[in-house]
C-alpha positions in Angstrom: 109.9 122.1 97.2 107.7 124.3 94.9 104.3 125.1 96.4 101.2 126.5 94.9 98.3 128.6 96.1 95.9 126.4 98.1 93.0 127.4 95.8 94.8 125.8 92.8 94.6 122.4 94.5 91.1 122.9 95.7 91.9 123.8 99.3 90.7 126.6 101.6 93.6 128.9 102.7 91.7 129.7 105.9 91.4 126.0 106.7 95.0 125.3 106.0 96.0 128.1 108.3 94.5 126.1 111.1 97.2 123.5 110.7 100.0 125.9 111.4 98.3 127.2 114.5 97.8 123.8 115.9 101.3 122.5 115.1 102.9 125.6 116.6 100.9 125.1 119.7 102.7 121.7 120.2 106.0 123.5 120.1 104.9 126.3 122.3 103.6 123.9 125.0 106.9 121.9 124.9 105.3 118.8 123.6 107.5 118.7 120.4 110.8 120.3 119.6 110.0 120.8 115.9 108.1 119.3 113.0 107.2 119.6 109.4 103.8 119.4 107.7 103.1 118.8 104.0 100.0 118.3 102.0 100.2 117.1 98.4 97.3 116.6 96.0 97.7 115.2 92.5 101.4 115.9 92.4 101.1 119.5 93.6 101.9 120.9 97.1 99.5 123.6 98.5 100.9 123.3 102.1 104.5 122.9 103.4 105.6 124.4 106.7 108.4 124.0 109.3 107.9 124.6 113.0 110.1 124.8 116.0 113.7 123.5 116.3 115.9 120.7 114.9 118.1 121.2 117.9 116.9 123.2 120.9 120.3 123.5 122.7 122.0 124.7 119.5 119.0 127.0 118.8 118.8 125.5 115.3 115.5 126.0 113.6 113.7 123.1 111.8 114.9 122.9 108.2 112.8 122.0 105.2 115.3 119.3 104.2 115.8 117.8 107.7 116.5 114.1 107.9 114.4 112.0 110.3 114.6 108.5 111.7 111.5 106.7 110.3 112.0 103.5 112.4 109.0 101.2 111.9 107.9 103.0 108.8 110.7 101.0 107.3 108.3 98.1 107.4 106.0 99.2 104.6 109.1 99.8 102.4 110.4 96.3 103.2 107.1 94.8 102.3 106.9 96.7 99.1 110.4 95.4 98.2 109.4 91.8 98.9 106.2 92.2 96.8 108.3 93.4 93.9 110.0 90.0 94.0 106.5 88.4 94.3 105.5 90.2 91.1 108.5 88.5 89.4 107.1 85.1 90.6 110.1 84.5 92.8 107.9 83.0 95.5 104.3 82.3 96.5 102.7 83.9 99.6 101.8 80.6 101.3 105.2 79.0 100.8 107.0 78.0 104.0 109.8 80.4 105.0 112.0 77.3 105.5 112.1 76.9 101.8 114.4 79.9 101.7 115.7 80.0 105.2 116.1 76.3 106.2 116.6 77.1 109.9 112.9 77.9 110.2 112.2 74.2 109.8 113.1 73.7 113.4 111.2 76.5 115.2 109.1 75.6 118.1 106.0 77.2 119.7 105.7 78.3 123.4 103.2 76.3 125.4 103.8 77.1 129.1 106.5 78.1 131.6 106.7 75.8 134.6 109.0 75.3 137.5 110.8 72.6 135.6 111.4 74.7 132.5 109.7 75.9 129.3 107.3 73.6 127.5 107.4 73.8 123.8 105.5 72.2 120.9 106.0 71.6 117.2 104.1 74.1 115.0 100.8 72.9 113.7 102.1 74.1 110.3 105.1 76.0 109.1 105.6 79.7 109.2 104.7 81.1 105.7 105.8 84.2 103.9 102.2 85.5 104.3 102.5 85.1 108.1 105.6 87.4 108.0 103.8 90.0 105.9 100.7 90.0 108.2 102.5 89.7 111.6 100.8 86.4 112.3 104.1 84.4 112.4 104.4 84.2 116.2 107.6 86.3 116.2 107.4 89.0 118.8 109.6 91.9 120.1 111.5 91.6 123.3 110.0 93.1 126.5 111.3 92.4 130.0 107.9 93.0 131.4 105.9 91.2 128.7 104.9 87.6 128.1 107.4 84.8 128.8 108.4 84.7 125.1 108.9 88.5 125.0 111.0 88.3 128.1 113.1 85.5 126.5 113.7 87.6 123.3 114.6 90.6 125.4 117.1 88.6 127.5 118.7 87.0 124.4 119.1 90.4 122.8 120.8 91.8 125.9 123.2 88.8 126.1 124.1 89.0 122.4 124.8 92.8 122.6 127.6 92.0 125.0 129.2 89.6 122.6 128.2 90.7 119.1 127.0 94.4 119.4 126.1 94.6 115.6 124.9 91.4 114.0 124.2 90.9 110.3 120.7 89.9 109.4 121.9 86.3 108.7 123.6 86.1 112.1 120.5 87.4 113.8 118.2 84.9 112.0 120.3 82.0 113.2 119.8 83.2 116.8 116.2 84.1 116.4 115.1 80.6 115.3 116.4 79.1 118.5 113.7 81.1 120.4 110.1 79.9 120.5 107.2 81.4 118.7 104.7 83.1 121.0 101.7 81.3 119.3 100.9 78.9 116.5 101.6 80.4 113.0 98.6 82.1 111.5 96.5 81.8 114.7 96.7 85.4 115.8 98.2 88.8 115.0 101.1 90.1 117.1 103.2 93.0 116.0 106.9 92.0 116.1 110.0 90.8 114.4 108.4 89.4 111.2 109.4 92.3 109.0 113.1 91.9 110.0 112.9 88.4 108.7 111.5 89.7 105.5 114.7 91.8 105.1 116.8 88.7 105.2 114.4 86.9 102.9 114.9 89.7 100.3 118.6 89.0 100.5 118.2 85.3 100.0 115.7 85.6 97.1 117.3 88.5 95.3 121.0 87.7 95.9 121.6 91.3 96.9 122.2 92.7 100.3 119.0 94.2 101.8 120.2 97.8 101.8 121.5 97.4 98.2 118.2 96.0 97.0 116.3 98.9 98.5 118.7 101.4 97.0 118.7 99.9 93.5 115.0 99.0 93.2 113.2 101.7 95.3 115.3 104.6 96.5 117.3 105.5 93.4 114.3 105.1 90.9 112.2 107.3 93.2 114.8 109.9 93.8 115.0 109.1 97.5 118.6 110.3 97.6 118.7 110.8 101.4 117.1 107.5 102.4 119.5 105.0 103.9 120.3 103.0 107.0 122.8 105.6 108.1 123.6 109.3 107.6 126.9 110.0 105.9 129.2 112.7 107.4 128.4 115.3 104.8 124.7 115.1 105.7 124.9 114.7 109.5 124.1 118.4 110.0 120.7 117.7 108.5 119.8 115.0 111.0 117.2 116.3 113.5 117.9 115.7 117.2 115.4 113.2 118.5 113.5 114.1 121.7 111.3 112.1 124.0 109.2 112.7 127.1 111.1 113.8 130.2 110.2 112.4 133.6 109.5 115.8 135.1 107.5 116.9 132.1 108.5 118.5 128.8 111.0 116.8 126.5 114.6 115.6 126.6 117.2 114.5 124.1 117.0 110.8 123.2 119.4 110.7 120.2 121.7 113.5 119.2 123.2 113.6 115.7 126.8 113.7 116.8 126.5 110.5 118.8 123.6 108.9 117.0 123.7 105.2 116.0 122.7 106.4 112.5 125.9 108.5 112.1 127.8 105.4 111.0 127.2 102.3 108.8 125.5 99.4 110.5 125.6 95.7 109.9 122.2 94.9 111.3 119.9 96.6 108.8 116.6 97.5 110.5 115.3 101.1 110.6 116.1 103.7 107.9 116.4 107.4 108.0 114.9 109.7 105.4 114.7 113.4 104.5 111.7 115.6 104.4 109.9 116.3 102.1 109.7 113.1 100.1 110.4 113.5 96.4 107.4 114.3 94.2 108.1 111.2 92.1 107.6 108.9 95.1 104.7 106.5 94.9 101.6 107.2 97.0 102.2 104.4 99.5 105.8 105.4 100.4 105.0 109.1 100.5 102.2 108.5 103.0 104.4 106.3 105.2 107.4 108.6 105.3 105.3 111.7 105.9 103.4 110.0 108.7 106.7 108.9 110.3 107.8 112.4 110.7 
């Protein structure tokens, strides 16, 4: 990554120096193992720094081309991919999802949990593609301590993991539609599984596997050569160890490269991994998302 003097991009060197001091303080205090910061303006980079470690135990410093798990920042990429199909007039935003995924025709909405069982109702209207894009579909993540529907989703996931540890998107969809929606479609916002359904919707509309569509239509054209749903063996040494809060304070390893779920191909395509920094040709939306994720 070629950088320029801050003044050339209209930045104050003294002010940019503050970034490094603050970021290093997070490492020194044991809040983060390592991180990278980058500022780009009008295609030029006046600030690009690495701090801390990619792997504390191995005493491996953070690298400028480190690969990170971007998890839910896959959602903006997925939505961009779907909207590329929208631009081709392949669907309308307010079309029912069942027009492309027939199983959605039979979904039900949670009403109440009683001693005699779960009370369900028919949706007042069908789930639309707009509902999926805006997280107003009623689809929620699993949570054993959450609402009744969240607990049901969590339990279904645990049971399926024992039988089919790595589903395809299509297999997952067929299971998902048997669970109730947490609320009527379009009635409220609830962050959840909507974007995962969009991934399968892209497969149905485009005729390509989800990962192949992203590769052909987004990653390759933008030079995102390290962006994928898994890290190949020749790049695994660039995957940063993932850390999380430890119970006794500090941080602990959550996902190590050698044993990471991202070290091998997956059938259930959900979160992607990406290198840092993003290529200079990347559009503004994706650049922002991937930088924020790291």
